[in-house]
C-alpha positions as CSV (number, residue, x, y, z in Angstrom):
1,M,89.8,-137.7,76.8
2,K,86.7,-139.9,76.2
3,S,85.5,-142.1,78.8
4,R,84.6,-145.8,77.8
5,P,81.9,-147.9,79.3
6,S,83.1,-150.3,81.8
7,S,83.2,-154.0,80.9
8,G,81.3,-154.8,84.0
9,G,78.4,-152.7,82.9
10,L,78.3,-154.1,79.5
11,A,78.5,-157.6,81.0
12,G,75.6,-156.7,83.3
13,I,73.4,-155.7,80.3
14,G,74.2,-159.0,78.6
15,F,73.4,-161.0,81.7
16,E,70.1,-159.1,82.1
17,M,69.2,-159.9,78.5
18,A,70.1,-163.6,78.8
19,G,68.3,-163.8,82.1
20,A,65.1,-162.3,80.8
21,V,65.2,-164.7,77.8
22,A,65.9,-167.8,80.0
23,G,63.4,-166.8,82.6
24,F,60.6,-166.2,80.2
25,S,61.4,-169.4,78.3
26,L,61.2,-171.5,81.4
27,V,58.0,-169.9,82.4
28,G,56.7,-170.4,78.9
29,Y,57.8,-174.1,79.0
30,W,55.9,-174.6,82.3
31,I,52.8,-173.0,81.1
32,G,53.0,-174.8,77.7
33,G,53.5,-178.1,79.6
34,Y,50.5,-177.4,81.6
35,Y,48.3,-176.9,78.5
36,G,50.0,-179.7,76.5
37,N,52.1,-177.7,74.1
38,S,55.5,-176.9,75.6
39,G,57.2,-176.0,72.3
40,L,54.7,-173.1,71.8
41,G,55.1,-172.1,75.3
42,I,59.0,-171.8,74.9
43,T,58.6,-170.0,71.6
44,I,56.2,-167.4,73.1
45,G,58.1,-167.1,76.3
46,G,61.5,-166.7,74.5
47,A,59.9,-164.0,72.3
48,L,58.6,-162.1,75.3
49,G,62.0,-162.5,77.0
50,V,63.8,-160.9,73.9
51,V,61.2,-158.0,73.8
52,G,61.5,-157.4,77.7
53,G,65.4,-157.7,77.6
54,T,65.6,-155.4,74.5
55,Y,63.3,-152.8,76.3
56,N,65.5,-153.0,79.5
57,M,68.6,-152.6,77.5
58,I,67.4,-149.5,75.6
59,R,66.1,-148.1,78.9
60,T,69.6,-148.6,80.6
61,A,71.3,-147.0,77.5
62,L,69.1,-144.0,77.6
63,M,69.7,-143.4,81.3
64,A,73.5,-143.8,80.7
65,S,73.4,-141.3,78.0
66,R,71.4,-138.8,80.1
67,R,73.9,-139.2,82.9
68,E,76.8,-138.6,80.5
69,S,75.2,-135.5,79.1
70,A,74.6,-134.1,82.5
71,R,78.1,-134.8,83.6
72,K,79.4,-133.1,80.5
73,K,77.3,-130.1,81.0
74,T,78.6,-129.8,84.6
75,S,82.2,-130.2,83.4
76,D,81.7,-127.4,80.7
77,R,80.3,-125.1,83.3
78,K,83.3,-125.6,85.6
79,K,85.7,-124.9,82.8
80,D,83.8,-121.7,81.9
81,S,83.8,-120.4,85.5
82,Q,87.5,-121.1,85.9
83,G,88.7,-119.1,82.9
């Protein structure tokens, strides 16, 4: 039987992505306002948030894939040793 990812884990990834975009956009707005161009600051901050959020999402997915692969190998070894 295949295990499915939990909805909590998937929601967590989504919240991390949204938080990165929102956080970087706010920082971009603040920096842009300081230099007199808040629209450009929001754009650059939002783009950096998307890049950072995507990087974090890929990193999390790779870690989950490695854990699943290791779990499957351990499960296969137990089956082989039992019979």
